[in-house]
N, C-alpha and C positions, 0 to 999 in steps of 0.2 A: 164627266168621263166615268165609265163603269168602274166599280170596285169588286175585285175578286179576291176574297180574303184568303190569304196565306199566312196565318198567324204562327207564332212560335213561342216556344219556350220549353222548360224542363229543368231537371237538376243539373247541376253543373258537372263539367268534365273533371276527371281526376287530375290533379295538378302534377302528377308524376310522369307527365309526358308520354302517356300511352301505356305505362307499365301496369296500371291498376284501373283501367277503365272498367267500370261496372256496367253490365247490360241491364240497367234499370228501366222499368216500364214508364217512361215520362212523356214521350212525344207520340202522338198517334194521330191519324186522320181518319176520316171518313165512313161512309155507310154504303152499303150495297144498293144498287138501283138509283143511286143519286150521283150526278156528275160532280166531281170534286174540282174546284177551280183554285189553282194556286197563284198567288200573287207574289211574283218576285218584283219587289218594288224598285224599279229603276227610276229613281226621282230626278227630277229635272237636271240634266247635265249642262244646259246652256239657257240663259234667260230668253233668248230669242228662238229657241227650238220649237218644233211643232209636235203635236200629239201624233202618236202612231195610231193607226185605225185599229178598231176592234178586230177587224178581219185579219189584220196583219199579225195579231198576237195570239191567235188561236192555234194550238199545237198539241197532239197527243191527247186531245179530250180534256186538256186543262188550258187555262188562260193565263197570260202574263200581261200585266197592265203596267203603266206608268201610274204612280199613286202619290198622294200627298203633294201634288204640284199642279200647275196650271199649264205647264208646257212639257213637252216630251224630249226624248233624245233626238238630237238633230242628225239626220241621215242625208247629207247632201249627195246628190247624184246616185243614190242606190234606190233599188226597186223596193217599195214598201211591202212588207210581208215575207221577204225572204232574205236569208243572209247573202252578202255580197260573195261572189265567187272568189275562191282562194287565188293566189298568184298563178300565173300561167304554167310555171314549172310543174311537171308531174313528179310526185314524190313515190310512185311505185305502191306496192302492197302495204297494207296496215300491219302493225305488230300486236302481239298479245291477243287478249279477248277483245273483239270488237262489238260495240253496242251503238245503235242509232245509224242514221243514214245521211246525216247533214253534210253539207260541202265543206265545213270547217272542221279540221281535225284537231282533237284535244287529248292530251295524254293524261292518264291517271296512275299513280305509283302507290301501291298499297301493300301492307305487311300480310299478304295471303298466307304466309308461312312463317314460322319461326322455329329455329332449331330442327328444321327438317319436318316438322309437323304442321297440319293445317292450323291456322289461326282464327279463332272465332270472331275476333274483332275485325280482321281484314275481310273475312267472309261477309259479315254484317255490312260492312262498309261498301263492298261490292254490290250487295243486294240493294242497298239504298241508292247507288248509282243507277242500277237497273230501273228502279221505280222512277226515278227523275227522267230517265232517257224515255221510258214508255208513256209517261204522263205529260211531259212537256218537251224536253230538250231534244228528243231524237230526230226531229226534222230540221234542226239547226246545226247539230254537231254529229261527228262520228267520234265516239269515245273509245280510246285504246287503253286497255287496262293491263298492267303487268305487275308481277310480284317482285317486290325488293327483297324477299327473304328476310326482312327485318334486319338488314345490314347495310352499312354505308356503301360498300362496293356494289351490292345489288341495286341500291337506289341509283348510283352514278350509271350503271350500265343500262338501266330502265330508262333513265332520262335521255341518254345518248341515243337509244333505239327509237324511242318515241319522237324525238326531235328530228332524227334522221328520216323518219317516216312522215314528216310534215306537221307535226304538232305545233300550233301557235300558242298553246297555253299548256303548262303542267298543273295537274292537281295532286296534292300529296307532296312527299310522303307524310308519315305520322311522327316517327322519332327523331328528335333533334339531330343526332349525329348523321342520320340518313338525309334529313333536310339540307344539311350543310354540304354534303357531296353532291346531291342532285343539284343543288343551287349553283354550285360552281360550274356545272355543265350548262345549266339554263342561262346564267349570266354570259358565259362565253358565247352562246348562240344568240344572245340579245333577246330571250323570250322570257315572259314573266312566269311566275309560280304562285299558286295559292296552296299553301301547306297547312298541316293539321297539328303541328307541334304546339305545346303550351309553354315552351321555352322561349321567352321574348328575345333572347340574345341571338337567335338564328335569323330574326326578321331584318330586312334590309330593303332599301329601294328596289323594287321589282320582285321582292320575295315577301308575299303577304300572308299573314297567319289569320286563319278563319276561326281558330280555336278560342275557347274562353281563357283568357289571360288573368293571372292572379291580380294584376294591377287593377283591372276593371271591377273586380269584386271589391277590392279595398277602398278605391275611390268612392264607390257608391255608397257603402256603409258608412264611411266617415262623413261624407256629405249629409247623409240622411241623419246621423246622430247628432251632428251640429244642428241641423235644422230643428230637431226636437229639443233643443236647449242644453245639450251635452257640451260642456266647456273644457273639460280636462280629462285625460285618458291615461290608462295603464295598458300595457301589453304583456301577455304571457304566451311565449311562442317556443316551439320545439327547435332543436338544434339540427335543423336539416335544410335542404335547398329551398323547399316551400316556405319555411319559416323565415329564412334569410330574405327572400324576395318580398314576402309580405311585411316584414318589419320595415324594410327600407322604404317601401311604398307608403306605409302607414305614416312614418315620419315626414315624408314629402307632403302627403296630402293633408295631414294635420297642420303642417307648417304654413301651407298655402291658405288655410283657414284660421290661422293664429290660435290654434288649440293646443296647449301644452301637453306634453306626454311626460307624466311624473315618473314612471319607471318602466324599464323593459326587463322582464324576467325571462331568461332562456333556460331551457332544461333539456337534458338527454333522456334517453329510454329510462323509465322507472324513477325519474327525478322530478316529476311534477309537483311533489308535495313541497319541495324547497322553494320551487318558483312561486307557489301559491302563498307561501309565508312571506315572500319579498313583496308580493302584491298586497297582502293583508296589512303590511306594516304601513302603507300609504293609503289604505282604502278610504280614509276620511278625506283625502285630497282629490279623488277622482270621481268622475260621474259615470264612467263606463269603462269596461275592461274588454280589449280586443284579444281574441284567442284563435289564431289561424291554425287549427289542428284538424287532422284527418278524422273521419268518422270512426275508424277502428280504434283510434287512440283516445277519443273523446271520453269514454266512460271513466278512464283512470284520472283524466284531467277534472272531470266533474266531481269525482270523489275527493280529490285534493282540494277543490274549492270548498266543498261542504265541510271538510274537516278543519279548514282554516277559517270558517265563519264568513267567508266573503259573500256579501249581498250587494251587488251593484248590477247595473245593466251590462249584460253580456252581449258581445258583438262577434259574428263570425263571418265566413265566406260561404260560397255556394256548396262546398263540399259537406256542409251540415244538412243539406236536403236529402237526408238519409234516415230510414227508420231507426237506425241504431242511435242516432242523435235525438231524433224527435221524441223519443220515449223516455229520455233521461229526466228524472224529476228536477234535478238542479239546473236544467236548461229551459225549463218552462218560462215563457217570457222573454227568451233570448231574441235577438235580431239578427238576421243574416241577409246578405244580397245573393240573388240568383235569378235566373230567367224564370219568367212565369211558367208554369207547368202545362198550360192548356195546349200549346202547340206540340210538345212532345207526346202528350197523351194522345192526341189525334193522329200524329204520325205512327205511333207504336200500333194503334188499332188497325190501321191500313197495312202496316208491315206484317202483323200476325196474320191477317186475312190472306196475305199473298205467300208468306213463306213458312207459316205454321211455327214460328218461333219468336222469341223476343229480340228486339233489335239492341245492339251494343249502343251505349251512350254516344259513342262517336258517329253513328250512323247518320245522324242529322247533318253533320258537317259535310259528309260525302254527297248527301242528297242536295243540300243547299249549294255546294260547290258546282255540281253539275248543272243545276237549274240556273245558276248565275252565269256559268259559261254558255249555256243555250241562250239566255237572254241578251247577253253582250254580243254574242255572234251575229245578231240581227243588225248590228250597227257597224258601219264601215270602220269606226274608230275603235273597235270592239275590246281589244285587250291593252289598249294603250294605258299609260299611267293616268291619263285624264279620266278615262272611263272608269278605271278600277278605284280611283280615289274620289269618286263623285261625293261632294261634300254632304249631299242629302242621304247617300247611303242606300241600303237595300233592306228589304224585309224578308226574312227567311223563317224557317220553322222555329227557331229559337228567338225570334223578335228582331228588331232593327239592329243593323250593324253597318260600320263603314271602315274602310281601310285608311290608315294614315300613310303619308308619303314615305315614312321610315319603315313600313311594313307591318307595324303592329295595328291593332284595331281598337275601336271603341263599340261597346255594345249597350243596348238598352236593357237595364236589368230592374227587376222589381226588389223590394224589400220585404222580407218574410218575418213573421212572429210565430215563435213555437208556442202553440196553445193547445192544450188537452192533447198532446202527443201527435199533433199535426202542424203542418206549415200554412199559415194564413197570410195572405197578401195584406200588407198594411200601407204599402206605397206602390202603386202599379208602375210597371215598366213603361217608359215613353214609347209612344207609337211613331215618333219621328224625331230627328235631330234638329236642333236650331242651326241655322246656316252659320258658317264660319268655323 
């Protein structure tokens, strides 16, 4: 079966659920004069399924293929190569900005404005959705984009309007309170959502998060550290929501691997030195120190480590894939988990060529979500729980991912080492998931 590479990766999303998403150049695609083919990997949904033909998967100059499998999505009774027609009932006119001309309607809710002013993040996500429509999904779906005004009420109103106009799937919103409100509308209508919040508490059956979750970063770095012979750990974490989630997950992940955590030192703003001293007191008992800190606060933490004489293997999360962290002398040799950068670098190149600006980091989520919707729209079972929680998952700009039944996700992440002020891959991201 032909393979059309749509790889992925890039620096992590900000964990603050949208409030601090940086528009870093990490994902990019393409070169002029060459047809770019994107592979949204719809890996085998049923052991007895049949492969979709190459002809049926060509759209918008880009190709969608089944990948990493021997059998394809089963499409009983459907015409190969075109989405099944929607229900007979007519839904009337579309709402919001409309992109694409496919028979399956999909709603998208984005923060196009905030406090009455245009939102750069929302605009970048809208642009990425346009790219996906033009490159692949436009023949499969009609995408309706509405502004939630970065508010829960706006999100609920947008969801209601899009579902009323026949949307079979909602993409977005971004912020956790907005996701909760829109989700209540979608659940009442019996329609699924793929949202972009990094707050795992908003996930639930039927409300799937495509974002990078703190938990996935933590699990990957703990597993890698143990595989490299690290047997006991310390944690030094800020007193904030990100730190709370990261510490809780670290305890769980280390516990699953029978790796003791000798100390957890928490600190508030300006208090990193005291926490470093707590870690220093047990430094002889630990093999590695986990620090789930944001890039802007990492310099003060690094200074505290240096003044306390702490010299052990440092571990972090994907938010360390930032020049402010990579250039710190104290963090040379540190390890952190993150998506591989190649996919984001390629995407960003294509985005810049089209829009003459840098994409926000969240733009890849919008792009992947629209392409996934376009891919699944070709299947009569398109947006069912079975299709969305396909155990083999999908391959997007930021690598392989799959949705769990509870709405959270798993992502294939690489492990990077900070070396000579740059991030070097020392453990590649997986290209597929093990079944089960």
